[in-house]
C-alpha positions as CSV (number, residue, x, y, z in Angstrom):
1,X,0.0,0.0,0.0
2,X,1.7,3.1,-1.2
3,X,1.7,6.3,0.8
4,X,0.5,9.6,-0.7
5,X,0.4,13.1,0.7
6,X,-1.5,16.1,-0.4
7,X,-0.8,19.7,0.6
8,X,-1.2,23.3,-0.5
9,X,0.6,26.6,-0.2
10,X,-1.4,27.6,2.8
11,X,0.2,24.6,4.7
12,X,3.5,26.6,4.7
13,X,5.8,23.8,3.9
14,X,9.4,24.7,2.9
15,X,10.7,22.8,-0.2
16,X,10.4,19.2,1.2
17,X,13.2,16.7,1.7
18,X,11.7,14.2,-0.7
19,X,14.5,11.6,-0.2
20,X,13.5,11.4,3.5
21,X,9.9,11.2,2.5
22,X,10.6,8.4,-0.1
23,X,12.6,6.5,2.6
24,X,9.4,6.6,4.8
25,X,7.3,5.0,2.0
26,X,6.0,8.1,0.2
27,X,5.3,7.3,-3.5
28,X,3.0,10.2,-4.6
29,X,2.6,13.8,-3.9
30,X,-0.6,15.6,-4.9
31,X,-0.2,19.4,-4.5
32,X,-2.8,22.2,-4.9
33,X,-2.6,23.7,-8.3
34,X,-5.2,26.4,-7.9
35,X,-8.0,27.9,-5.9
36,X,-10.6,29.5,-8.1
37,X,-8.8,31.2,-10.9
38,X,-5.6,31.7,-8.8
39,X,-2.6,29.3,-9.4
40,X,-1.0,28.0,-6.3
41,X,2.7,28.2,-7.0
42,X,3.5,25.3,-4.6
43,X,2.7,22.7,-7.3
44,X,5.1,24.2,-9.8
45,X,7.7,24.6,-7.1
46,X,7.6,20.9,-6.1
47,X,6.6,19.1,-9.2
48,X,10.0,18.3,-10.7
49,X,11.4,17.4,-7.3
50,X,8.6,14.9,-6.8
51,X,9.2,13.4,-10.2
52,X,12.9,13.3,-9.9
53,X,12.7,11.4,-6.6
54,X,10.8,8.6,-8.4
55,X,7.4,9.5,-7.1
56,X,4.1,10.2,-9.1
57,X,3.2,13.9,-9.1
58,X,-0.4,15.2,-9.2
59,X,-2.1,18.5,-8.8
60,X,-5.6,19.4,-7.7
61,X,-7.8,22.3,-8.4
62,X,-10.2,23.7,-5.7
63,X,-13.0,25.4,-7.6
64,X,-14.8,28.4,-6.4
65,X,-18.5,27.5,-6.8
66,X,-20.0,30.7,-5.4
67,X,-22.4,32.8,-7.5
68,X,-20.2,35.3,-9.3
69,X,-17.1,33.2,-9.3
70,X,-14.8,33.2,-12.3
71,X,-15.9,30.9,-15.2
72,X,-15.1,27.3,-14.9
73,X,-13.0,27.6,-18.0
74,X,-10.8,30.2,-16.3
75,X,-10.6,28.1,-13.1
76,X,-9.6,25.0,-15.0
77,X,-6.9,27.0,-16.9
78,X,-5.6,28.2,-13.5
79,X,-5.3,24.6,-12.3
80,X,-3.6,23.5,-15.5
81,X,-1.2,26.4,-15.4
82,X,-0.4,25.6,-11.7
83,X,0.3,21.9,-12.3
84,X,1.3,21.4,-16.0
85,X,0.8,17.7,-15.8
86,X,2.7,15.4,-18.0
87,X,0.3,13.0,-19.9
88,X,0.9,9.4,-19.0
89,X,3.4,10.1,-16.2
90,X,1.7,12.4,-13.8
91,X,-1.8,12.1,-12.5
92,X,-4.5,14.2,-14.3
93,X,-5.5,17.2,-12.3
94,X,-8.0,16.3,-9.6
95,X,-11.1,18.4,-8.8
96,X,-11.8,19.1,-5.1
97,X,-15.5,19.2,-4.3
98,X,-16.4,20.3,-0.9
99,X,-18.4,23.1,0.8
100,X,-16.7,24.3,3.9
101,X,-19.2,27.1,4.5
102,X,-22.3,25.2,3.5
103,X,-24.1,25.2,0.2
104,X,-26.4,28.1,0.9
105,X,-23.4,30.3,1.5
106,X,-22.6,29.9,-2.3
107,X,-25.7,32.0,-3.0
108,X,-26.5,29.8,-6.0
109,X,-30.2,29.6,-5.1
110,X,-32.9,30.8,-2.8
111,X,-33.5,27.3,-1.6
112,X,-31.3,24.4,-0.7
113,X,-32.8,22.3,-3.6
114,X,-32.2,25.1,-6.0
115,X,-28.6,25.7,-4.8
116,X,-27.9,22.0,-5.1
117,X,-29.1,21.8,-8.7
118,X,-27.1,24.9,-9.6
119,X,-24.0,23.5,-8.0
120,X,-24.4,20.1,-9.6
121,X,-24.3,21.9,-13.0
122,X,-21.2,23.8,-11.9
123,X,-19.4,20.6,-10.8
124,X,-20.2,19.1,-14.2
125,X,-18.9,22.3,-16.0
126,X,-15.7,22.2,-14.1
127,X,-15.2,18.5,-14.8
128,X,-15.6,19.3,-18.6
129,X,-13.4,22.3,-18.4
130,X,-10.6,20.4,-16.9
131,X,-11.0,17.6,-19.3
132,X,-10.8,20.1,-22.2
133,X,-7.7,21.9,-21.0
134,X,-5.6,18.8,-19.9
135,X,-7.0,16.2,-22.5
136,X,-8.1,13.7,-19.8
137,X,-11.0,13.3,-17.4
138,X,-10.0,14.7,-13.9
139,X,-9.9,12.7,-10.9
140,X,-12.5,13.3,-8.2
141,X,-11.8,14.3,-4.7
142,X,-15.0,14.1,-2.7
143,X,-16.5,12.4,0.4
144,X,-19.6,10.2,0.5
145,X,-21.0,12.7,3.0
146,X,-20.7,15.6,0.6
147,X,-22.0,13.6,-2.4
148,X,-24.9,11.8,-0.9
149,X,-26.1,12.8,2.6
150,X,-28.9,15.3,3.3
151,X,-27.0,17.9,5.4
152,X,-27.1,21.6,4.4
153,X,-23.5,21.6,3.2
154,X,-23.8,18.6,0.9
155,X,-25.0,17.8,-2.6
156,X,-27.4,15.1,-1.5
157,X,-27.2,13.2,-4.7
158,X,-27.8,16.2,-7.0
159,X,-24.5,15.8,-8.8
160,X,-24.7,12.0,-9.4
161,X,-24.7,12.5,-13.2
162,X,-21.9,15.1,-13.0
163,X,-19.5,12.7,-11.1
164,X,-20.5,9.3,-12.5
165,X,-17.6,7.3,-14.0
166,X,-14.8,9.3,-12.4
167,X,-11.8,7.8,-10.7
168,X,-12.3,8.6,-7.0
169,X,-10.1,10.0,-4.4
170,X,-12.2,9.9,-1.2
171,X,-11.9,12.2,1.7
172,X,-12.7,10.9,5.2
173,X,-10.3,11.2,8.2
174,X,-10.3,8.2,10.4
175,X,-7.2,9.2,12.4
176,X,-6.8,12.3,14.6
177,X,-5.9,15.6,12.9
178,X,-2.9,17.6,13.9
179,X,-1.3,14.4,15.3
180,X,2.0,12.8,14.2
181,X,1.7,11.4,10.7
182,X,0.9,7.6,10.7
183,X,3.0,6.0,8.0
184,X,3.0,2.3,8.9
185,X,1.6,0.6,5.8
186,X,0.6,-2.5,7.5
187,X,-1.5,-0.6,10.1
188,X,-3.0,1.6,7.3
189,X,-4.0,-1.5,5.4
190,X,-6.2,-2.6,8.2
191,X,-8.2,0.7,8.4
192,X,-11.9,0.3,7.3
193,X,-12.6,1.1,3.8
194,X,-14.1,4.6,3.2
195,X,-17.8,4.9,2.3
196,X,-18.2,5.4,-1.4
197,X,-20.7,7.7,-3.1
198,X,-23.4,5.8,-4.8
199,X,-22.7,7.4,-8.1
200,X,-19.0,6.1,-8.0
201,X,-19.9,2.5,-7.1
202,X,-19.5,0.0,-4.3
203,X,-17.2,-0.4,-1.3
204,X,-14.1,-1.2,-3.3
205,X,-14.5,1.5,-5.9
206,X,-11.8,4.0,-4.8
207,X,-8.2,4.6,-5.9
208,X,-7.0,7.0,-3.2
209,X,-8.3,7.6,0.3
210,X,-7.4,10.3,2.8
211,X,-7.0,9.0,6.3
212,X,-5.5,11.9,8.3
213,X,-5.6,15.6,8.0
214,X,-3.0,18.3,9.0
215,X,-0.6,15.5,10.0
216,X,2.5,16.7,11.8
217,X,6.1,15.6,11.2
218,X,5.7,13.5,8.1
219,X,9.3,12.7,7.2
220,X,10.8,15.4,4.9
221,X,8.0,18.0,5.5
222,X,8.4,21.1,7.7
223,X,4.7,21.7,8.2
224,X,1.4,19.9,7.9
225,X,0.3,17.5,5.1
226,X,-2.8,15.5,4.6
227,X,-2.1,11.7,4.4
228,X,-3.5,9.3,1.9
229,X,-2.9,5.8,0.5
230,X,-3.3,4.4,-3.0
231,X,-5.5,1.4,-3.5
232,X,-4.0,-0.9,-6.2
233,X,-6.2,-3.1,-8.4
234,X,-5.3,-6.8,-8.3
235,X,-6.5,-10.2,-9.5
236,X,-9.9,-10.7,-7.8
237,X,-10.9,-7.0,-7.6
238,X,-14.4,-6.3,-8.6
239,X,-16.6,-3.2,-9.2
240,X,-16.8,0.0,-11.3
241,X,-13.1,0.7,-11.1
242,X,-12.4,-2.7,-12.7
243,X,-14.7,-1.7,-15.5
244,X,-12.9,1.7,-15.7
245,X,-9.6,-0.2,-16.1
246,X,-11.0,-2.8,-18.6
247,X,-12.3,-0.1,-20.9
248,X,-8.9,1.3,-21.2
249,X,-6.9,-1.9,-21.7
250,X,-9.2,-3.7,-24.2
251,X,-10.8,-6.3,-21.8
252,X,-14.4,-7.2,-21.5
253,X,-16.0,-4.6,-19.1
254,X,-17.5,-7.2,-16.8
255,X,-16.4,-5.6,-13.6
256,X,-14.3,-8.6,-12.5
257,X,-10.5,-8.7,-12.5
258,X,-9.9,-12.3,-13.7
259,X,-7.2,-13.9,-15.8
260,X,-8.5,-12.3,-19.0
261,X,-8.2,-8.9,-17.5
262,X,-4.7,-9.6,-16.0
263,X,-3.5,-10.7,-19.4
264,X,-4.8,-7.6,-21.1
265,X,-3.3,-5.5,-18.3
266,X,0.1,-7.2,-18.8
267,X,-0.1,-6.5,-22.5
268,X,-1.0,-2.8,-21.8
269,X,1.9,-2.5,-19.4
270,X,4.4,-4.0,-22.0
271,X,3.1,-1.6,-24.7
272,X,3.4,1.4,-22.4
273,X,7.0,0.6,-21.3
274,X,5.9,-0.2,-17.8
275,X,7.1,-2.9,-15.5
276,X,4.6,-5.9,-16.3
277,X,3.2,-6.6,-12.9
278,X,-0.4,-7.5,-13.7
279,X,-1.5,-5.0,-11.0
280,X,-2.7,-1.5,-11.4
281,X,-0.1,0.3,-9.3
282,X,0.5,4.0,-9.1
283,X,2.5,4.3,-12.3
284,X,0.0,2.1,-14.3
285,X,-2.9,4.1,-12.9
286,X,-1.2,7.3,-14.1
287,X,-0.9,5.9,-17.5
288,X,-4.4,4.5,-17.6
289,X,-6.0,7.8,-16.4
290,X,-4.7,9.4,-19.7
291,X,-5.9,6.6,-21.9
292,X,-9.1,7.0,-23.7
293,X,-11.8,4.4,-22.7
294,X,-13.5,2.2,-25.4
295,X,-16.9,3.5,-26.3
């Protein structure tokens, strides 16, 4: 289970010692590329260092979904300019969908239902704008609470069509925030799986999960980071993320990772110049995420 961190300029990290982080098990860094139409320079500062240490780099855009915000096209361009992802090597930019102040504070509608419908449209527009500017569908950072539940700061299912089919990075802290970073992979592998939004799939249908926020003293970092893990796809995996993979490697999209899928995956890895493991690890996922699915 590979360790991942995500962080932003507001976390205040000096340029990290990525050799120390790699020695502690870190294999991917996802850095905020933008907020609204403003590019966060931290992603550009650290991208090459992350790549050069042998890790996978990713950026994420935090869209401003308030009424009167810059256009989704302008916000997507800011995210792209902040990350400049390399197709097939880096992760596609992820879109961060959350409502820290509550949905009504966006002033997108007079009622909660009206606001949800407006915001579902904005989420879909941001997804399309990111796909247009980078040439690949973005990843989705969201929690099941924000996607499905009926609280006043959630979408309550209104955006199901806007997020369906996306590769999921799920937010849900299960360890204490502002505590020493937990990096023991064996321990982390025993944490309960995160709840998955119904538009994404079932309990195994996630690629990344966040387990600790504002963690302290992650090796190599001077300030706080959020901690995540990558969830590889292996023989015996099932669900919509298997179908997501099968459509990109030329296997029958039946949702079960059996011998046919493993054989197709090995062939894909060989064609792509990847180490042929028969497992969707981080580097294979990064390549797949830029590969157009079969119709």
